[in-house]
mmCIF file of the N, C-alpha and C atoms, coordinates in Angstrom:
data_MODEL
# 
_entry.id   MODEL 
# 
loop_
_atom_site.group_PDB 
_atom_site.id 
_atom_site.type_symbol 
_atom_site.label_atom_id 
_atom_site.label_alt_id 
_atom_site.label_comp_id 
_atom_site.label_asym_id 
_atom_site.label_entity_id 
_atom_site.label_seq_id 
_atom_site.pdbx_PDB_ins_code 
_atom_site.Cartn_x 
_atom_site.Cartn_y 
_atom_site.Cartn_z 
_atom_site.occupancy 
_atom_site.B_iso_or_equiv 
_atom_site.pdbx_formal_charge 
_atom_site.auth_seq_id 
_atom_site.auth_comp_id 
_atom_site.auth_asym_id 
_atom_site.auth_atom_id 
_atom_site.pdbx_PDB_model_num 
ATOM 1   N N  . UNK A 1 1  ? 94.968 79.818 141.148 1.00 0.00 ? 1  UNK A N  1 
ATOM 2   C CA . UNK A 1 1  ? 93.938 78.664 140.828 1.00 0.00 ? 1  UNK A CA 1 
ATOM 3   C C  . UNK A 1 1  ? 92.957 79.892 140.909 1.00 0.00 ? 1  UNK A C  1 
ATOM 4   N N  . UNK A 1 2  ? 92.320 80.280 141.618 1.00 0.00 ? 2  UNK A N  1 
ATOM 5   C CA . UNK A 1 2  ? 91.256 81.418 141.898 1.00 0.00 ? 2  UNK A CA 1 
ATOM 6   C C  . UNK A 1 2  ? 91.230 81.868 140.083 1.00 0.00 ? 2  UNK A C  1 
ATOM 7   N N  . UNK A 1 3  ? 92.110 82.524 139.860 1.00 0.00 ? 3  UNK A N  1 
ATOM 8   C CA . UNK A 1 3  ? 92.095 83.481 138.833 1.00 0.00 ? 3  UNK A CA 1 
ATOM 9   C C  . UNK A 1 3  ? 91.875 82.732 137.222 1.00 0.00 ? 3  UNK A C  1 
ATOM 10  N N  . UNK A 1 4  ? 91.928 81.404 137.268 1.00 0.00 ? 4  UNK A N  1 
ATOM 11  C CA . UNK A 1 4  ? 91.328 80.839 136.019 1.00 0.00 ? 4  UNK A CA 1 
ATOM 12  C C  . UNK A 1 4  ? 90.283 80.396 135.905 1.00 0.00 ? 4  UNK A C  1 
ATOM 13  N N  . UNK A 1 5  ? 89.799 80.325 137.589 1.00 0.00 ? 5  UNK A N  1 
ATOM 14  C CA . UNK A 1 5  ? 88.394 79.258 137.186 1.00 0.00 ? 5  UNK A CA 1 
ATOM 15  C C  . UNK A 1 5  ? 87.228 80.669 136.426 1.00 0.00 ? 5  UNK A C  1 
ATOM 16  N N  . UNK A 1 6  ? 86.295 80.154 136.344 1.00 0.00 ? 6  UNK A N  1 
ATOM 17  C CA . UNK A 1 6  ? 85.077 80.864 135.615 1.00 0.00 ? 6  UNK A CA 1 
ATOM 18  C C  . UNK A 1 6  ? 84.472 81.225 136.742 1.00 0.00 ? 6  UNK A C  1 
ATOM 19  N N  . UNK A 1 7  ? 84.045 82.699 136.305 1.00 0.00 ? 7  UNK A N  1 
ATOM 20  C CA . UNK A 1 7  ? 82.992 83.229 137.348 1.00 0.00 ? 7  UNK A CA 1 
ATOM 21  C C  . UNK A 1 7  ? 81.430 83.540 137.397 1.00 0.00 ? 7  UNK A C  1 
ATOM 22  N N  . UNK A 1 8  ? 80.446 82.805 138.444 1.00 0.00 ? 8  UNK A N  1 
ATOM 23  C CA . UNK A 1 8  ? 79.182 82.798 138.726 1.00 0.00 ? 8  UNK A CA 1 
ATOM 24  C C  . UNK A 1 8  ? 78.652 84.016 139.491 1.00 0.00 ? 8  UNK A C  1 
ATOM 25  N N  . UNK A 1 9  ? 77.454 84.592 138.838 1.00 0.00 ? 9  UNK A N  1 
ATOM 26  C CA . UNK A 1 9  ? 76.790 85.475 139.860 1.00 0.00 ? 9  UNK A CA 1 
ATOM 27  C C  . UNK A 1 9  ? 75.985 84.902 140.947 1.00 0.00 ? 9  UNK A C  1 
ATOM 28  N N  . UNK A 1 10 ? 75.888 85.521 141.749 1.00 0.00 ? 10 UNK A N  1 
ATOM 29  C CA . UNK A 1 10 ? 75.081 84.928 142.968 1.00 0.00 ? 10 UNK A CA 1 
ATOM 30  C C  . UNK A 1 10 ? 73.502 84.627 142.118 1.00 0.00 ? 10 UNK A C  1 
ATOM 31  N N  . UNK A 1 11 ? 73.173 85.461 141.339 1.00 0.00 ? 11 UNK A N  1 
ATOM 32  C CA . UNK A 1 11 ? 72.040 84.556 140.698 1.00 0.00 ? 11 UNK A CA 1 
ATOM 33  C C  . UNK A 1 11 ? 71.854 82.901 140.190 1.00 0.00 ? 11 UNK A C  1 
ATOM 34  N N  . UNK A 1 12 ? 73.247 83.533 139.620 1.00 0.00 ? 12 UNK A N  1 
ATOM 35  C CA . UNK A 1 12 ? 74.266 82.335 138.774 1.00 0.00 ? 12 UNK A CA 1 
ATOM 36  C C  . UNK A 1 12 ? 73.928 80.735 139.784 1.00 0.00 ? 12 UNK A C  1 
ATOM 37  N N  . UNK A 1 13 ? 74.424 81.223 140.808 1.00 0.00 ? 13 UNK A N  1 
ATOM 38  C CA . UNK A 1 13 ? 74.765 80.387 141.801 1.00 0.00 ? 13 UNK A CA 1 
ATOM 39  C C  . UNK A 1 13 ? 73.083 79.200 142.693 1.00 0.00 ? 13 UNK A C  1 
ATOM 40  N N  . UNK A 1 14 ? 72.394 80.771 143.103 1.00 0.00 ? 14 UNK A N  1 
ATOM 41  C CA . UNK A 1 14 ? 71.073 80.102 143.083 1.00 0.00 ? 14 UNK A CA 1 
ATOM 42  C C  . UNK A 1 14 ? 69.916 79.291 142.229 1.00 0.00 ? 14 UNK A C  1 
ATOM 43  N N  . UNK A 1 15 ? 70.248 79.444 141.119 1.00 0.00 ? 15 UNK A N  1 
ATOM 44  C CA . UNK A 1 15 ? 69.847 78.360 140.329 1.00 0.00 ? 15 UNK A CA 1 
ATOM 45  C C  . UNK A 1 15 ? 70.041 76.789 140.505 1.00 0.00 ? 15 UNK A C  1 
ATOM 46  N N  . UNK A 1 16 ? 71.214 76.682 141.352 1.00 0.00 ? 16 UNK A N  1 
ATOM 47  C CA . UNK A 1 16 ? 72.088 75.287 141.457 1.00 0.00 ? 16 UNK A CA 1 
ATOM 48  C C  . UNK A 1 16 ? 71.834 74.881 143.011 1.00 0.00 ? 16 UNK A C  1 
ATOM 49  N N  . UNK A 1 17 ? 70.340 75.103 143.067 1.00 0.00 ? 17 UNK A N  1 
ATOM 50  C CA . UNK A 1 17 ? 69.952 74.788 144.754 1.00 0.00 ? 17 UNK A CA 1 
ATOM 51  C C  . UNK A 1 17 ? 68.794 73.541 144.630 1.00 0.00 ? 17 UNK A C  1 
ATOM 52  N N  . UNK A 1 18 ? 69.420 72.671 143.949 1.00 0.00 ? 18 UNK A N  1 
ATOM 53  C CA . UNK A 1 18 ? 68.621 71.485 143.893 1.00 0.00 ? 18 UNK A CA 1 
ATOM 54  C C  . UNK A 1 18 ? 67.193 71.247 143.587 1.00 0.00 ? 18 UNK A C  1 
ATOM 55  N N  . UNK A 1 19 ? 66.697 72.251 143.552 1.00 0.00 ? 19 UNK A N  1 
ATOM 56  C CA . UNK A 1 19 ? 65.404 72.479 143.042 1.00 0.00 ? 19 UNK A CA 1 
ATOM 57  C C  . UNK A 1 19 ? 65.290 72.775 141.354 1.00 0.00 ? 19 UNK A C  1 
ATOM 58  N N  . UNK A 1 20 ? 66.137 74.011 141.261 1.00 0.00 ? 20 UNK A N  1 
ATOM 59  C CA . UNK A 1 20 ? 65.659 74.635 139.708 1.00 0.00 ? 20 UNK A CA 1 
ATOM 60  C C  . UNK A 1 20 ? 66.295 73.892 138.751 1.00 0.00 ? 20 UNK A C  1 
ATOM 61  N N  . UNK A 1 21 ? 67.727 73.289 139.216 1.00 0.00 ? 21 UNK A N  1 
ATOM 62  C CA . UNK A 1 21 ? 68.652 72.401 138.102 1.00 0.00 ? 21 UNK A CA 1 
ATOM 63  C C  . UNK A 1 21 ? 68.927 71.397 139.064 1.00 0.00 ? 21 UNK A C  1 
ATOM 64  N N  . UNK A 1 22 ? 69.665 70.471 138.604 1.00 0.00 ? 22 UNK A N  1 
ATOM 65  C CA . UNK A 1 22 ? 70.142 69.103 138.701 1.00 0.00 ? 22 UNK A CA 1 
ATOM 66  C C  . UNK A 1 22 ? 71.582 69.000 139.891 1.00 0.00 ? 22 UNK A C  1 
ATOM 67  N N  . UNK A 1 23 ? 71.908 70.332 139.288 1.00 0.00 ? 23 UNK A N  1 
ATOM 68  C CA . UNK A 1 23 ? 73.008 70.429 139.935 1.00 0.00 ? 23 UNK A CA 1 
ATOM 69  C C  . UNK A 1 23 ? 73.084 70.958 141.396 1.00 0.00 ? 23 UNK A C  1 
ATOM 70  N N  . UNK A 1 24 ? 73.759 70.230 142.280 1.00 0.00 ? 24 UNK A N  1 
ATOM 71  C CA . UNK A 1 24 ? 73.580 71.104 143.721 1.00 0.00 ? 24 UNK A CA 1 
ATOM 72  C C  . UNK A 1 24 ? 75.002 71.779 143.834 1.00 0.00 ? 24 UNK A C  1 
ATOM 73  N N  . UNK A 1 25 ? 74.935 73.117 143.908 1.00 0.00 ? 25 UNK A N  1 
ATOM 74  C CA . UNK A 1 25 ? 76.260 74.047 144.113 1.00 0.00 ? 25 UNK A CA 1 
ATOM 75  C C  . UNK A 1 25 ? 76.192 74.655 145.445 1.00 0.00 ? 25 UNK A C  1 
ATOM 76  N N  . UNK A 1 26 ? 77.486 75.059 146.006 1.00 0.00 ? 26 UNK A N  1 
ATOM 77  C CA . UNK A 1 26 ? 77.656 76.020 147.436 1.00 0.00 ? 26 UNK A CA 1 
ATOM 78  C C  . UNK A 1 26 ? 78.542 76.909 147.346 1.00 0.00 ? 26 UNK A C  1 
ATOM 79  N N  . UNK A 1 27 ? 79.012 77.973 147.857 1.00 0.00 ? 27 UNK A N  1 
ATOM 80  C CA . UNK A 1 27 ? 79.898 78.616 147.546 1.00 0.00 ? 27 UNK A CA 1 
ATOM 81  C C  . UNK A 1 27 ? 80.708 78.971 149.142 1.00 0.00 ? 27 UNK A C  1 
ATOM 82  N N  . UNK A 1 28 ? 81.803 78.817 149.280 1.00 0.00 ? 28 UNK A N  1 
ATOM 83  C CA . UNK A 1 28 ? 82.788 79.244 150.595 1.00 0.00 ? 28 UNK A CA 1 
ATOM 84  C C  . UNK A 1 28 ? 83.457 79.884 149.922 1.00 0.00 ? 28 UNK A C  1 
ATOM 85  N N  . UNK A 1 29 ? 83.818 81.158 150.468 1.00 0.00 ? 29 UNK A N  1 
ATOM 86  C CA . UNK A 1 29 ? 84.982 81.786 150.573 1.00 0.00 ? 29 UNK A CA 1 
ATOM 87  C C  . UNK A 1 29 ? 85.512 82.081 149.669 1.00 0.00 ? 29 UNK A C  1 
ATOM 88  N N  . UNK A 1 30 ? 84.783 82.349 148.563 1.00 0.00 ? 30 UNK A N  1 
ATOM 89  C CA . UNK A 1 30 ? 84.471 82.808 146.666 1.00 0.00 ? 30 UNK A CA 1 
ATOM 90  C C  . UNK A 1 30 ? 84.632 81.659 146.007 1.00 0.00 ? 30 UNK A C  1 
ATOM 91  N N  . UNK A 1 31 ? 84.520 80.705 146.211 1.00 0.00 ? 31 UNK A N  1 
ATOM 92  C CA . UNK A 1 31 ? 85.029 79.471 145.669 1.00 0.00 ? 31 UNK A CA 1 
ATOM 93  C C  . UNK A 1 31 ? 83.257 78.457 145.265 1.00 0.00 ? 31 UNK A C  1 
ATOM 94  N N  . UNK A 1 32 ? 83.123 78.247 144.374 1.00 0.00 ? 32 UNK A N  1 
ATOM 95  C CA . UNK A 1 32 ? 81.757 77.925 144.381 1.00 0.00 ? 32 UNK A CA 1 
ATOM 96  C C  . UNK A 1 32 ? 82.190 76.258 144.137 1.00 0.00 ? 32 UNK A C  1 
ATOM 97  N N  . UNK A 1 33 ? 81.100 74.942 144.831 1.00 0.00 ? 33 UNK A N  1 
ATOM 98  C CA . UNK A 1 33 ? 81.435 73.975 144.938 1.00 0.00 ? 33 UNK A CA 1 
ATOM 99  C C  . UNK A 1 33 ? 80.635 73.226 144.430 1.00 0.00 ? 33 UNK A C  1 
ATOM 100 N N  . UNK A 1 34 ? 81.095 71.936 143.566 1.00 0.00 ? 34 UNK A N  1 
ATOM 101 C CA . UNK A 1 34 ? 79.287 70.898 143.439 1.00 0.00 ? 34 UNK A CA 1 
ATOM 102 C C  . UNK A 1 34 ? 79.202 69.674 144.265 1.00 0.00 ? 34 UNK A C  1 
ATOM 103 N N  . UNK A 1 35 ? 78.312 69.958 145.042 1.00 0.00 ? 35 UNK A N  1 
ATOM 104 C CA . UNK A 1 35 ? 78.213 68.685 145.909 1.00 0.00 ? 35 UNK A CA 1 
ATOM 105 C C  . UNK A 1 35 ? 77.173 67.723 145.825 1.00 0.00 ? 35 UNK A C  1 
ATOM 106 N N  . UNK A 1 36 ? 76.560 68.152 144.222 1.00 0.00 ? 36 UNK A N  1 
ATOM 107 C CA . UNK A 1 36 ? 75.697 67.215 143.501 1.00 0.00 ? 36 UNK A CA 1 
ATOM 108 C C  . UNK A 1 36 ? 75.619 65.298 144.290 1.00 0.00 ? 36 UNK A C  1 
ATOM 109 N N  . UNK A 1 37 ? 76.895 64.936 144.069 1.00 0.00 ? 37 UNK A N  1 
ATOM 110 C CA . UNK A 1 37 ? 77.130 63.451 144.514 1.00 0.00 ? 37 UNK A CA 1 
ATOM 111 C C  . UNK A 1 37 ? 77.274 63.341 146.059 1.00 0.00 ? 37 UNK A C  1 
ATOM 112 N N  . UNK A 1 38 ? 76.990 64.151 146.852 1.00 0.00 ? 38 UNK A N  1 
ATOM 113 C CA . UNK A 1 38 ? 76.952 63.900 148.600 1.00 0.00 ? 38 UNK A CA 1 
ATOM 114 C C  . UNK A 1 38 ? 75.410 63.601 148.735 1.00 0.00 ? 38 UNK A C  1 
ATOM 115 N N  . UNK A 1 39 ? 75.202 62.545 149.023 1.00 0.00 ? 39 UNK A N  1 
ATOM 116 C CA . UNK A 1 39 ? 73.710 62.224 149.997 1.00 0.00 ? 39 UNK A CA 1 
ATOM 117 C C  . UNK A 1 39 ? 73.380 63.017 151.188 1.00 0.00 ? 39 UNK A C  1 
ATOM 118 N N  . UNK A 1 40 ? 74.471 63.846 151.680 1.00 0.00 ? 40 UNK A N  1 
ATOM 119 C CA . UNK A 1 40 ? 74.177 64.675 152.888 1.00 0.00 ? 40 UNK A CA 1 
ATOM 120 C C  . UNK A 1 40 ? 73.713 66.465 152.075 1.00 0.00 ? 40 UNK A C  1 
ATOM 121 N N  . UNK A 1 41 ? 73.480 66.404 150.936 1.00 0.00 ? 41 UNK A N  1 
ATOM 122 C CA . UNK A 1 41 ? 72.775 67.708 149.754 1.00 0.00 ? 41 UNK A CA 1 
ATOM 123 C C  . UNK A 1 41 ? 71.459 67.103 149.762 1.00 0.00 ? 41 UNK A C  1 
ATOM 124 N N  . UNK A 1 42 ? 71.395 65.923 150.044 1.00 0.00 ? 42 UNK A N  1 
ATOM 125 C CA . UNK A 1 42 ? 69.988 65.643 148.994 1.00 0.00 ? 42 UNK A CA 1 
ATOM 126 C C  . UNK A 1 42 ? 68.760 66.372 148.943 1.00 0.00 ? 42 UNK A C  1 
ATOM 127 N N  . UNK A 1 43 ? 68.864 66.723 147.573 1.00 0.00 ? 43 UNK A N  1 
ATOM 128 C CA . UNK A 1 43 ? 67.719 68.020 147.210 1.00 0.00 ? 43 UNK A CA 1 
ATOM 129 C C  . UNK A 1 43 ? 67.833 68.976 147.446 1.00 0.00 ? 43 UNK A C  1 
ATOM 130 N N  . UNK A 1 44 ? 69.271 69.746 147.514 1.00 0.00 ? 44 UNK A N  1 
ATOM 131 C CA . UNK A 1 44 ? 69.743 71.132 147.900 1.00 0.00 ? 44 UNK A CA 1 
ATOM 132 C C  . UNK A 1 44 ? 69.724 71.064 149.729 1.00 0.00 ? 44 UNK A C  1 
ATOM 133 N N  . UNK A 1 45 ? 69.601 70.330 150.168 1.00 0.00 ? 45 UNK A N  1 
ATOM 134 C CA . UNK A 1 45 ? 69.370 70.753 151.774 1.00 0.00 ? 45 UNK A CA 1 
ATOM 135 C C  . UNK A 1 45 ? 70.196 69.686 152.524 1.00 0.00 ? 45 UNK A C  1 
ATOM 136 N N  . UNK A 1 46 ? 70.888 70.563 153.825 1.00 0.00 ? 46 UNK A N  1 
ATOM 137 C CA . UNK A 1 46 ? 71.921 70.047 154.480 1.00 0.00 ? 46 UNK A CA 1 
ATOM 138 C C  . UNK A 1 46 ? 71.948 70.341 156.165 1.00 0.00 ? 46 UNK A C  1 
ATOM 139 N N  . UNK A 1 47 ? 70.858 69.690 156.534 1.00 0.00 ? 47 UNK A N  1 
ATOM 140 C CA . UNK A 1 47 ? 70.554 70.049 158.060 1.00 0.00 ? 47 UNK A CA 1 
ATOM 141 C C  . UNK A 1 47 ? 69.554 71.684 157.552 1.00 0.00 ? 47 UNK A C  1 
ATOM 142 N N  . UNK A 1 48 ? 69.943 72.933 158.448 1.00 0.00 ? 48 UNK A N  1 
ATOM 143 C CA . UNK A 1 48 ? 69.447 74.053 157.877 1.00 0.00 ? 48 UNK A CA 1 
ATOM 144 C C  . UNK A 1 48 ? 70.373 74.732 156.944 1.00 0.00 ? 48 UNK A C  1 
ATOM 145 N N  . UNK A 1 49 ? 70.900 74.279 156.033 1.00 0.00 ? 49 UNK A N  1 
ATOM 146 C CA . UNK A 1 49 ? 71.600 74.991 155.373 1.00 0.00 ? 49 UNK A CA 1 
ATOM 147 C C  . UNK A 1 49 ? 71.027 74.793 153.935 1.00 0.00 ? 49 UNK A C  1 
ATOM 148 N N  . UNK A 1 50 ? 71.048 75.261 152.969 1.00 0.00 ? 50 UNK A N  1 
ATOM 149 C CA . UNK A 1 50 ? 70.294 75.007 151.980 1.00 0.00 ? 50 UNK A CA 1 
ATOM 150 C C  . UNK A 1 50 ? 71.180 75.638 150.523 1.00 0.00 ? 50 UNK A C  1 
ATOM 151 N N  . UNK A 1 51 ? 71.226 74.451 149.648 1.00 0.00 ? 51 UNK A N  1 
ATOM 152 C CA . UNK A 1 51 ? 72.776 74.693 148.659 1.00 0.00 ? 51 UNK A CA 1 
ATOM 153 C C  . UNK A 1 51 ? 71.896 75.953 147.488 1.00 0.00 ? 51 UNK A C  1 
ATOM 154 N N  . UNK A 1 52 ? 72.552 76.785 147.270 1.00 0.00 ? 52 UNK A N  1 
ATOM 155 C CA . UNK A 1 52 ? 72.497 77.848 145.530 1.00 0.00 ? 52 UNK A CA 1 
ATOM 156 C C  . UNK A 1 52 ? 72.765 79.057 146.480 1.00 0.00 ? 52 UNK A C  1 
ATOM 157 N N  . UNK A 1 53 ? 73.641 79.062 147.618 1.00 0.00 ? 53 UNK A N  1 
ATOM 158 C CA . UNK A 1 53 ? 74.139 80.477 148.148 1.00 0.00 ? 53 UNK A CA 1 
ATOM 159 C C  . UNK A 1 53 ? 75.516 80.002 148.657 1.00 0.00 ? 53 UNK A C  1 
ATOM 160 N N  . UNK A 1 54 ? 76.061 80.939 149.326 1.00 0.00 ? 54 UNK A N  1 
ATOM 161 C CA . UNK A 1 54 ? 76.924 81.181 149.834 1.00 0.00 ? 54 UNK A CA 1 
ATOM 162 C C  . UNK A 1 54 ? 77.178 81.126 151.457 1.00 0.00 ? 54 UNK A C  1 
ATOM 163 N N  . UNK A 1 55 ? 77.773 80.071 151.695 1.00 0.00 ? 55 UNK A N  1 
ATOM 164 C CA . UNK A 1 55 ? 77.957 79.528 153.229 1.00 0.00 ? 55 UNK A CA 1 
ATOM 165 C C  . UNK A 1 55 ? 78.988 80.028 153.665 1.00 0.00 ? 55 UNK A C  1 
ATOM 166 N N  . UNK A 1 56 ? 79.671 80.991 153.513 1.00 0.00 ? 56 UNK A N  1 
ATOM 167 C CA . UNK A 1 56 ? 80.670 81.553 154.722 1.00 0.00 ? 56 UNK A CA 1 
ATOM 168 C C  . UNK A 1 56 ? 80.639 81.919 155.507 1.00 0.00 ? 56 UNK A C  1 
ATOM 169 N N  . UNK A 1 57 ? 79.533 82.563 155.660 1.00 0.00 ? 57 UNK A N  1 
ATOM 170 C CA . UNK A 1 57 ? 79.091 83.026 157.310 1.00 0.00 ? 57 UNK A CA 1 
ATOM 171 C C  . UNK A 1 57 ? 78.588 81.768 158.512 1.00 0.00 ? 57 UNK A C  1 
ATOM 172 N N  . UNK A 1 58 ? 78.507 80.716 157.370 1.00 0.00 ? 58 UNK A N  1 
ATOM 173 C CA . UNK A 1 58 ? 77.404 79.739 158.310 1.00 0.00 ? 58 UNK A CA 1 
ATOM 174 C C  . UNK A 1 58 ? 78.050 78.507 158.858 1.00 0.00 ? 58 UNK A C  1 
ATOM 175 N N  . UNK A 1 59 ? 79.681 78.555 158.130 1.00 0.00 ? 59 UNK A N  1 
ATOM 176 C CA . UNK A 1 59 ? 80.761 77.401 158.638 1.00 0.00 ? 59 UNK A CA 1 
ATOM 177 C C  . UNK A 1 59 ? 80.458 77.622 159.913 1.00 0.00 ? 59 UNK A C  1 
ATOM 178 N N  . UNK A 1 60 ? 80.724 78.743 160.862 1.00 0.00 ? 60 UNK A N  1 
ATOM 179 C CA . UNK A 1 60 ? 81.499 78.688 162.147 1.00 0.00 ? 60 UNK A CA 1 
ATOM 180 C C  . UNK A 1 60 ? 80.026 77.928 162.927 1.00 0.00 ? 60 UNK A C  1 
ATOM 181 N N  . UNK A 1 61 ? 78.623 77.334 162.419 1.00 0.00 ? 61 UNK A N  1 
ATOM 182 C CA . UNK A 1 61 ? 78.013 77.264 163.401 1.00 0.00 ? 61 UNK A CA 1 
ATOM 183 C C  . UNK A 1 61 ? 78.015 75.231 162.867 1.00 0.00 ? 61 UNK A C  1 
ATOM 184 N N  . UNK A 1 62 ? 78.472 75.255 161.862 1.00 0.00 ? 62 UNK A N  1 
ATOM 185 C CA . UNK A 1 62 ? 78.829 73.874 161.735 1.00 0.00 ? 62 UNK A CA 1 
ATOM 186 C C  . UNK A 1 62 ? 79.498 72.935 162.520 1.00 0.00 ? 62 UNK A C  1 
ATOM 187 N N  . UNK A 1 63 ? 79.535 71.561 162.543 1.00 0.00 ? 63 UNK A N  1 
ATOM 188 C CA . UNK A 1 63 ? 80.377 70.591 163.008 1.00 0.00 ? 63 UNK A CA 1 
ATOM 189 C C  . UNK A 1 63 ? 81.309 69.748 162.795 1.00 0.00 ? 63 UNK A C  1 
ATOM 190 N N  . UNK A 1 64 ? 81.738 70.738 161.611 1.00 0.00 ? 64 UNK A N  1 
ATOM 191 C CA . UNK A 1 64 ? 83.062 70.352 160.771 1.00 0.00 ? 64 UNK A CA 1 
ATOM 192 C C  . UNK A 1 64 ? 83.874 71.359 160.470 1.00 0.00 ? 64 UNK A C  1 
ATOM 193 N N  . UNK A 1 65 ? 85.011 71.393 159.851 1.00 0.00 ? 65 UNK A N  1 
ATOM 194 C CA . UNK A 1 65 ? 85.893 72.663 159.518 1.00 0.00 ? 65 UNK A CA 1 
ATOM 195 C C  . UNK A 1 65 ? 86.139 72.447 158.108 1.00 0.00 ? 65 UNK A C  1 
ATOM 196 N N  . UNK A 1 66 ? 86.528 73.589 157.422 1.00 0.00 ? 66 UNK A N  1 
ATOM 197 C CA . UNK A 1 66 ? 86.508 74.220 156.013 1.00 0.00 ? 66 UNK A CA 1 
ATOM 198 C C  . UNK A 1 66 ? 87.064 72.854 155.123 1.00 0.00 ? 66 UNK A C  1 
ATOM 199 N N  . UNK A 1 67 ? 87.529 71.911 156.000 1.00 0.00 ? 67 UNK A N  1 
ATOM 200 C CA . UNK A 1 67 ? 88.596 70.889 155.108 1.00 0.00 ? 67 UNK A CA 1 
ATOM 201 C C  . UNK A 1 67 ? 87.240 70.135 154.306 1.00 0.00 ? 67 UNK A C  1 
ATOM 202 N N  . UNK A 1 68 ? 86.294 69.856 154.906 1.00 0.00 ? 68 UNK A N  1 
ATOM 203 C CA . UNK A 1 68 ? 85.076 69.485 154.291 1.00 0.00 ? 68 UNK A CA 1 
ATOM 204 C C  . UNK A 1 68 ? 84.795 69.594 153.143 1.00 0.00 ? 68 UNK A C  1 
ATOM 205 N N  . UNK A 1 69 ? 85.327 70.882 152.432 1.00 0.00 ? 69 UNK A N  1 
ATOM 206 C CA . UNK A 1 69 ? 85.657 71.350 150.817 1.00 0.00 ? 69 UNK A CA 1 
ATOM 207 C C  . UNK A 1 69 ? 86.297 70.806 150.035 1.00 0.00 ? 69 UNK A C  1 
ATOM 208 N N  . UNK A 1 70 ? 87.292 69.604 150.730 1.00 0.00 ? 70 UNK A N  1 
ATOM 209 C CA . UNK A 1 70 ? 88.331 69.327 149.702 1.00 0.00 ? 70 UNK A CA 1 
ATOM 210 C C  . UNK A 1 70 ? 87.741 68.008 149.243 1.00 0.00 ? 70 UNK A C  1 
ATOM 211 N N  . UNK A 1 71 ? 86.460 67.281 149.401 1.00 0.00 ? 71 UNK A N  1 
ATOM 212 C CA . UNK A 1 71 ? 85.837 66.073 148.868 1.00 0.00 ? 71 UNK A CA 1 
ATOM 213 C C  . UNK A 1 71 ? 85.293 66.781 147.706 1.00 0.00 ? 71 UNK A C  1 
ATOM 214 N N  . UNK A 1 72 ? 85.109 67.847 147.452 1.00 0.00 ? 72 UNK A N  1 
ATOM 215 C CA . UNK A 1 72 ? 84.097 68.267 146.191 1.00 0.00 ? 72 UNK A CA 1 
ATOM 216 C C  . UNK A 1 72 ? 84.795 69.012 145.398 1.00 0.00 ? 72 UNK A C  1 
ATOM 217 N N  . UNK A 1 73 ? 84.279 68.983 144.116 1.00 0.00 ? 73 UNK A N  1 
ATOM 218 C CA . UNK A 1 73 ? 84.806 69.813 142.670 1.00 0.00 ? 73 UNK A CA 1 
ATOM 219 C C  . UNK A 1 73 ? 84.765 70.975 143.065 1.00 0.00 ? 73 UNK A C  1 
ATOM 220 N N  . UNK A 1 74 ? 85.786 71.861 142.358 1.00 0.00 ? 74 UNK A N  1 
ATOM 221 C CA . UNK A 1 74 ? 85.368 73.448 142.482 1.00 0.00 ? 74 UNK A CA 1 
ATOM 222 C C  . UNK A 1 74 ? 84.767 73.714 140.666 1.00 0.00 ? 74 UNK A C  1 
ATOM 223 N N  . UNK A 1 75 ? 83.846 74.299 140.880 1.00 0.00 ? 75 UNK A N  1 
ATOM 224 C CA . UNK A 1 75 ? 83.248 74.852 139.435 1.00 0.00 ? 75 UNK A CA 1 
ATOM 225 C C  . UNK A 1 75 ? 83.477 76.196 138.838 1.00 0.00 ? 75 UNK A C  1 
ATOM 226 N N  . UNK A 1 76 ? 83.712 77.126 140.389 1.00 0.00 ? 76 UNK A N  1 
ATOM 227 C CA . UNK A 1 76 ? 84.106 78.207 139.648 1.00 0.00 ? 76 UNK A CA 1 
ATOM 228 C C  . UNK A 1 76 ? 84.681 79.017 141.050 1.00 0.00 ? 76 UNK A C  1 
ATOM 229 N N  . UNK A 1 77 ? 84.294 80.500 140.712 1.00 0.00 ? 77 UNK A N  1 
ATOM 230 C CA . UNK A 1 77 ? 84.190 81.411 141.408 1.00 0.00 ? 77 UNK A CA 1 
ATOM 231 C C  . UNK A 1 77 ? 83.302 82.426 141.944 1.00 0.00 ? 77 UNK A C  1 
ATOM 232 N N  . UNK A 1 78 ? 82.997 82.902 142.727 1.00 0.00 ? 78 UNK A N  1 
ATOM 233 C CA . UNK A 1 78 ? 81.686 83.593 142.832 1.00 0.00 ? 78 UNK A CA 1 
ATOM 234 C C  . UNK A 1 78 ? 81.933 85.177 142.548 1.00 0.00 ? 78 UNK A C  1 
ATOM 235 N N  . UNK A 1 79 ? 81.394 85.693 141.820 1.00 0.00 ? 79 UNK A N  1 
ATOM 236 C CA . UNK A 1 79 ? 81.551 86.645 141.057 1.00 0.00 ? 79 UNK A CA 1 
ATOM 237 C C  . UNK A 1 79 ? 81.054 88.025 142.251 1.00 0.00 ? 79 UNK A C  1 
ATOM 238 N N  . UNK A 1 80 ? 81.993 88.649 142.624 1.00 0.00 ? 80 UNK A N  1 
ATOM 239 C CA . UNK A 1 80 ? 81.924 89.884 143.489 1.00 0.00 ? 80 UNK A CA 1 
ATOM 240 C C  . UNK A 1 80 ? 81.257 90.852 143.060 1.00 0.00 ? 80 UNK A C  1 
ATOM 241 N N  . UNK A 1 81 ? 80.080 91.122 143.842 1.00 0.00 ? 81 UNK A N  1 
ATOM 242 C CA . UNK A 1 81 ? 78.931 92.102 142.809 1.00 0.00 ? 81 UNK A CA 1 
ATOM 243 C C  . UNK A 1 81 ? 79.485 93.442 143.972 1.00 0.00 ? 81 UNK A C  1 
ATOM 244 N N  . UNK A 1 82 ? 78.987 94.751 142.959 1.00 0.00 ? 82 UNK A N  1 
ATOM 245 C CA . UNK A 1 82 ? 79.477 95.469 143.346 1.00 0.00 ? 82 UNK A CA 1 
ATOM 246 C C  . UNK A 1 82 ? 79.682 96.467 142.565 1.00 0.00 ? 82 UNK A C  1 
# 
């Protein structure tokens, strides 16, 4: 599945932070999710987490597991920089 997804750079992801564009995106383990429809991501903020970035390393501190991402649409994959 990941091979067929459109790639987005970190800077493209950062624009979908709930402030610069209407879309609210987050990345987790290289996959970008659209969380725009979630009231928990109002204006790009979810508790102490901000949209428009890779939240892979922040999940261990969350009170939920990665299964929460199944609720959201996949929009693409995060381009590996380097």
